[in-house]
C-alpha positions as CSV (number, residue, x, y, z in Angstrom):
1,X,-23.5,-32.9,-38.1
2,X,-25.2,-32.6,-34.9
3,X,-23.7,-31.5,-31.6
4,X,-23.7,-35.2,-30.0
5,X,-21.9,-36.6,-33.2
6,X,-19.2,-33.7,-33.2
7,X,-18.7,-34.4,-29.5
8,X,-18.3,-38.2,-30.4
9,X,-15.7,-37.4,-32.9
10,X,-13.7,-35.5,-30.7
11,X,-13.9,-38.2,-28.1
12,X,-12.9,-40.6,-30.6
13,X,-9.8,-38.5,-31.5
14,X,-9.1,-38.1,-27.8
15,X,-9.1,-41.9,-27.2
16,X,-6.9,-42.5,-30.2
17,X,-4.2,-39.9,-28.7
18,X,-4.6,-41.3,-25.2
19,X,-3.9,-45.0,-26.7
20,X,-0.8,-43.7,-28.6
21,X,0.9,-42.5,-25.2
22,X,1.9,-45.1,-22.8
23,X,-1.1,-45.7,-20.7
24,X,0.7,-47.1,-17.9
25,X,3.1,-44.1,-17.8
26,X,0.2,-41.9,-17.9
27,X,-1.5,-43.4,-14.9
28,X,1.8,-43.4,-13.0
29,X,2.3,-39.7,-13.4
30,X,-1.4,-39.0,-12.6
31,X,-1.4,-41.1,-9.5
32,X,1.7,-39.3,-8.3
33,X,0.2,-36.0,-9.1
34,X,-3.1,-37.0,-7.3
35,X,-1.2,-38.1,-4.2
36,X,0.7,-34.5,-4.1
37,X,-2.5,-32.9,-4.8
38,X,-4.5,-34.5,-2.0
39,X,-1.6,-33.9,0.5
40,X,-1.7,-30.2,-0.7
41,X,-5.4,-29.9,-0.1
42,X,-5.0,-31.4,3.5
43,X,-2.2,-28.8,4.0
44,X,0.4,-31.4,4.4
45,X,2.6,-29.8,1.7
46,X,3.0,-26.2,0.6
47,X,1.8,-24.8,-2.8
48,X,5.3,-24.1,-3.7
49,X,6.3,-27.7,-3.5
50,X,3.1,-29.1,-4.9
51,X,3.8,-30.8,-8.4
52,X,7.2,-28.9,-8.6
53,X,8.4,-31.7,-10.9
54,X,6.0,-31.0,-13.7
55,X,7.0,-29.0,-16.5
56,X,4.6,-27.2,-19.1
57,X,4.6,-30.1,-21.4
58,X,4.0,-32.8,-18.9
59,X,1.3,-30.5,-17.3
60,X,-0.5,-30.2,-20.8
61,X,-0.2,-34.0,-21.4
62,X,-1.6,-34.8,-17.9
63,X,-4.4,-32.0,-18.3
64,X,-5.5,-33.9,-21.6
65,X,-5.3,-37.2,-19.9
66,X,-7.6,-36.1,-17.1
67,X,-10.0,-34.2,-19.4
68,X,-10.4,-37.4,-21.5
69,X,-11.0,-39.4,-18.3
70,X,-13.6,-36.9,-17.4
71,X,-15.3,-36.9,-20.7
72,X,-15.3,-40.8,-20.9
73,X,-16.7,-40.9,-17.3
74,X,-19.5,-38.3,-18.3
75,X,-20.6,-40.6,-21.1
76,X,-21.0,-43.5,-18.5
77,X,-21.9,-42.3,-15.3
78,X,-24.1,-39.2,-14.0
79,X,-23.1,-38.9,-10.5
80,X,-19.8,-37.6,-9.0
81,X,-17.7,-39.8,-7.1
82,X,-14.5,-39.0,-5.0
83,X,-12.2,-39.9,-7.6
84,X,-14.1,-37.7,-10.2
85,X,-13.9,-34.7,-7.8
86,X,-10.3,-35.2,-7.1
87,X,-9.6,-35.5,-10.9
88,X,-11.6,-32.3,-11.6
89,X,-9.8,-30.6,-8.6
90,X,-6.3,-31.6,-10.0
91,X,-7.3,-30.3,-13.4
92,X,-8.4,-26.9,-12.1
93,X,-5.2,-26.8,-9.9
94,X,-2.9,-27.5,-12.9
95,X,-4.9,-24.9,-15.1
96,X,-4.3,-22.3,-12.5
97,X,-0.7,-23.1,-11.8
98,X,0.1,-23.1,-15.6
99,X,-2.3,-20.6,-16.7
100,X,-3.6,-22.8,-19.5
101,X,-6.4,-25.2,-20.5
102,X,-5.9,-28.9,-21.7
103,X,-4.9,-28.6,-25.3
104,X,-7.8,-31.1,-26.2
105,X,-10.2,-28.0,-25.4
106,X,-8.4,-25.6,-27.6
107,X,-10.2,-24.9,-30.9
108,X,-8.3,-23.2,-33.9
109,X,-9.4,-21.2,-37.0
110,X,-12.1,-19.2,-35.0
111,X,-13.5,-16.3,-36.8
112,X,-15.3,-13.5,-35.2
113,X,-18.2,-12.2,-37.3
114,X,-19.4,-8.5,-37.3
115,X,-18.0,-5.4,-35.9
116,X,-20.1,-5.3,-32.6
117,X,-20.5,-7.6,-29.9
118,X,-24.1,-9.1,-29.5
119,X,-23.9,-8.6,-25.7
120,X,-21.5,-8.2,-22.8
121,X,-21.0,-9.3,-19.3
122,X,-18.8,-8.8,-16.3
123,X,-15.5,-9.5,-17.9
124,X,-16.4,-10.6,-21.6
125,X,-18.2,-9.8,-24.6
126,X,-20.4,-12.1,-26.6
127,X,-19.9,-12.2,-30.6
128,X,-21.1,-14.3,-33.3
129,X,-18.4,-16.6,-34.9
130,X,-17.7,-19.4,-37.2
131,X,-15.7,-22.5,-36.7
132,X,-15.4,-24.7,-39.8
133,X,-18.5,-23.1,-41.3
134,X,-20.5,-23.8,-38.2
135,X,-22.1,-20.8,-36.3
136,X,-20.8,-20.5,-32.9
137,X,-21.0,-17.9,-29.9
138,X,-17.9,-16.5,-28.7
139,X,-17.4,-15.2,-25.2
140,X,-14.5,-13.1,-25.5
141,X,-12.3,-12.0,-22.4
142,X,-11.9,-8.0,-22.2
143,X,-8.3,-8.5,-21.0
144,X,-7.0,-5.6,-23.0
145,X,-8.9,-3.2,-20.6
146,X,-7.2,-4.2,-17.5
147,X,-3.8,-2.5,-17.0
148,X,-2.9,-4.3,-13.8
149,X,-1.0,-7.6,-14.6
150,X,-2.2,-9.3,-11.3
151,X,-5.9,-8.3,-12.3
152,X,-5.5,-9.8,-15.8
153,X,-4.1,-13.2,-14.3
154,X,-6.9,-13.3,-12.1
155,X,-9.5,-12.9,-14.9
156,X,-7.4,-15.4,-16.9
157,X,-7.6,-17.9,-13.8
158,X,-11.4,-17.3,-13.5
159,X,-11.8,-17.9,-17.1
160,X,-10.1,-21.2,-17.1
161,X,-11.7,-22.2,-14.0
162,X,-15.1,-21.5,-15.6
163,X,-14.2,-23.3,-18.8
164,X,-13.1,-26.4,-16.9
165,X,-16.4,-26.5,-14.8
166,X,-18.5,-25.6,-17.8
167,X,-17.0,-28.6,-19.7
168,X,-18.4,-31.1,-17.1
169,X,-21.9,-29.7,-17.1
170,X,-24.6,-31.9,-18.8
171,X,-28.2,-30.4,-18.6
172,X,-30.6,-29.6,-21.4
173,X,-31.0,-25.9,-20.3
174,X,-27.1,-25.5,-20.5
175,X,-25.3,-24.8,-23.7
176,X,-22.3,-27.2,-23.9
177,X,-18.8,-25.7,-24.1
178,X,-17.6,-26.7,-27.6
179,X,-14.1,-25.7,-26.8
180,X,-11.9,-22.6,-26.1
181,X,-9.1,-20.3,-27.4
182,X,-6.9,-18.6,-25.0
183,X,-9.1,-15.8,-24.8
184,X,-12.6,-17.0,-25.6
185,X,-15.2,-20.0,-24.9
186,X,-17.1,-21.4,-27.8
187,X,-20.7,-22.5,-27.4
188,X,-23.4,-23.3,-30.0
189,X,-25.3,-20.2,-31.3
190,X,-28.7,-20.7,-30.2
């Protein structure tokens, strides 16, 4: 199955999940969150008070809903709009606040191949891997090397930010982000 077909299947599954949840309720919570996020960005509210009413389950649902809207928008429109930028900003803020990615981006049953990394970078190593029989490239964080908890949280925050931005990129010279685990990003092995 080619990459576009795989992405299409994931979007179809995400659409079905979004339909199963009350769309009106999701939009109401999203609009409330966007208003608070915009006020926070304009320094009209403190970071402590911004979205204090969200628990982790609501945040996960909202992040999935936002990611769905961004994915659907990327299929239709190529240029960013203010609403797109606000949605993407809110998604990054929620990711940072709760230290997680949208559950729709999480891929399970990832297998690392080999005993040595193929390459390395600033805070991650590159490994070969497989997901459901498909060869993938794994960008695995080196969190275990960092002893300082604040530094680990900063690395995790950078990882989440990178994954969320990468997910939105569409260009022939950029490999698409297929998904993530809590400690690695997955992309096609080129």
